[in-house]
C-alpha positions as CSV (number, residue, x, y, z in Angstrom):
1,M,-12.2,9.7,1.5
2,M,-8.1,11.1,3.4
3,D,-5.8,13.4,2.2
4,I,-2.4,13.2,3.0
5,N,-2.6,15.1,6.3
6,Q,-5.0,12.1,7.5
7,I,-3.1,8.8,6.2
8,K,0.6,10.2,8.2
9,E,-1.8,9.8,11.2
10,Y,-2.5,6.0,9.9
11,L,0.8,5.6,9.0
12,P,3.9,5.5,9.7
13,Q,6.2,5.8,7.0
14,R,7.3,9.1,6.8
15,F,9.1,10.8,2.9
16,P,10.6,9.0,0.8
17,F,9.7,5.8,2.3
18,L,5.2,7.0,2.3
19,L,3.6,5.4,-0.9
20,V,-0.3,6.1,-0.2
21,D,-0.7,9.7,-1.1
22,R,-4.7,9.7,-1.0
23,V,-7.5,6.8,-0.3
24,L,-10.9,7.7,-2.3
25,E,-12.6,4.7,-1.8
26,L,-12.7,2.8,2.5
27,T,-15.2,-0.1,3.5
28,L,-14.7,-0.7,6.8
29,G,-13.6,-4.0,7.6
30,E,-14.5,-4.6,3.3
31,S,-11.9,-2.8,1.2
32,I,-10.0,0.2,0.9
33,V,-8.6,2.5,-3.1
34,A,-6.3,4.0,-3.1
35,I,-3.7,6.4,-5.0
36,K,0.0,6.8,-5.4
37,N,1.1,9.4,-7.6
38,V,3.9,8.4,-9.3
39,T,6.5,10.7,-10.1
40,G,10.5,11.1,-11.5
41,N,12.3,12.5,-9.1
42,E,10.7,10.2,-6.8
43,D,14.9,8.9,-5.3
44,F,14.1,5.2,-6.3
45,F,14.6,6.3,-9.9
46,N,18.4,6.9,-9.6
47,G,18.8,3.5,-9.8
48,H,16.8,1.4,-10.7
49,F,17.0,1.6,-13.9
50,P,18.3,5.7,-15.1
51,D,17.7,5.0,-18.2
52,L,14.8,2.9,-18.1
53,P,13.0,4.0,-14.7
54,I,10.8,1.3,-13.2
55,M,8.9,1.0,-10.0
56,P,10.9,-1.9,-9.1
57,G,8.2,-4.7,-7.2
58,V,8.8,-4.1,-4.0
59,L,7.2,-0.4,-2.9
60,I,4.7,-1.8,-5.2
61,I,3.4,-4.3,-2.7
62,E,5.1,-2.1,-0.6
63,A,2.2,0.8,-1.8
64,M,-0.5,-2.5,-1.9
65,A,0.2,-2.9,1.8
66,Q,0.4,0.2,2.9
67,A,-3.1,0.7,2.2
68,A,-3.8,-2.1,3.6
69,G,-3.0,-0.8,7.1
70,I,-5.7,1.8,6.0
71,L,-8.0,-0.1,6.6
72,G,-7.0,-2.0,9.1
73,F,-5.7,0.4,10.9
74,K,-9.2,1.8,10.0
75,T,-11.0,-0.6,10.8
76,L,-10.1,-1.6,14.5
77,D,-10.0,2.1,15.3
78,K,-6.1,1.8,16.1
79,K,-3.7,4.4,15.2
80,P,0.9,4.3,15.4
81,S,0.0,6.9,18.5
82,E,-0.7,4.9,19.8
83,G,1.4,2.5,20.6
84,S,0.6,-0.1,17.9
85,I,2.2,-0.5,14.3
86,Y,1.4,-3.1,11.2
87,M,4.5,-5.2,10.3
88,F,5.2,-7.6,7.1
89,A,4.5,-11.5,8.4
90,G,3.2,-12.5,4.1
91,V,3.6,-12.0,0.4
92,D,1.3,-14.7,-1.4
93,K,0.9,-15.6,-5.0
94,A,2.3,-11.4,-6.1
95,R,2.7,-11.6,-10.0
96,F,4.1,-8.3,-12.1
97,K,1.8,-7.8,-15.7
98,R,3.3,-3.9,-16.3
99,Q,5.9,-1.7,-15.6
100,V,4.8,1.2,-13.5
101,V,6.7,4.4,-15.1
102,P,7.1,7.7,-13.7
103,G,4.2,10.2,-14.7
104,D,1.8,7.2,-14.1
105,Q,-1.1,6.6,-11.5
106,L,-1.2,3.3,-8.9
107,V,-4.7,2.2,-7.9
108,L,-4.1,0.4,-5.4
109,K,-7.0,-1.9,-3.9
110,A,-7.1,-4.1,-0.5
111,Q,-9.7,-6.7,-0.1
112,Y,-10.2,-8.4,4.0
113,V,-10.0,-12.1,3.0
114,S,-9.1,-12.5,7.3
115,D,-7.7,-12.2,10.3
116,S,-6.8,-13.7,13.4
117,R,-5.3,-13.9,16.6
118,G,-3.8,-10.6,15.0
119,L,-2.9,-11.6,11.9
120,W,-4.2,-10.1,9.2
121,K,-4.5,-11.6,5.6
122,F,-5.6,-9.3,2.1
123,N,-6.6,-9.5,-1.2
124,C,-4.9,-6.3,-3.0
125,Q,-3.8,-5.3,-6.8
126,A,-2.3,-2.8,-7.9
127,F,-4.2,-0.9,-11.9
128,V,-2.4,1.5,-14.2
129,D,-5.4,3.1,-16.6
130,D,-7.9,0.8,-15.6
131,K,-4.7,-2.2,-16.1
132,L,-4.2,-5.2,-14.2
133,A,0.0,-4.4,-12.7
134,C,1.0,-6.3,-9.7
135,S,-1.9,-8.3,-7.0
136,A,-0.7,-10.3,-4.2
137,T,-2.1,-12.2,-1.0
138,I,0.1,-9.8,1.7
139,L,-0.4,-11.2,5.3
140,C,-0.6,-8.0,8.4
141,I,0.5,-9.1,11.8
142,D,-0.9,-6.2,14.3
143,R,2.1,-5.8,16.9
144,Q,1.8,-2.9,20.1
145,R,5.7,-0.9,19.6
C-alpha cells in the first residue's frame, strides 16, 4: 500500500490535478489497484455540470493514467525527482459505462501490457461499486526532463 505522501514521490502532479489518493495493491511489472475519492468540493464540479455534477471523462482517463504512471515508475525504480517523467502518448479504445458523481470511490486498475524504447502500454479500468465506469488502453512515454 501507498499513502498520499508516498504517491507524491512517484507522481509530479499536485492538487487539484493529483487524482490518486491511495494505492491498495501493486505488483511490479504487472498491475496496480488504486483509489480516487470523489468529493463534491472538487473544482471541476463547479462547471461540469453545476446542476448535475459529473466527473469529466478526461479526468477519469487522467486518474487511470496516473495509476499506470505509478506502476511504471515503481517498476523501473525511478522517481520524478530524479528527472524522469511519464507523459501521455495515446489513449485507445476509451469507453465510458457509467457516470462518476460526488461521493463515489473510483477504483483504478492498470495492467502492464508491453514496453518498447520507453513507450509503455497499459490496459486500464475504473470501477465504482464493482461496476465498470471506464476502460481504455493508455500509452505513456518515459522522458527525461
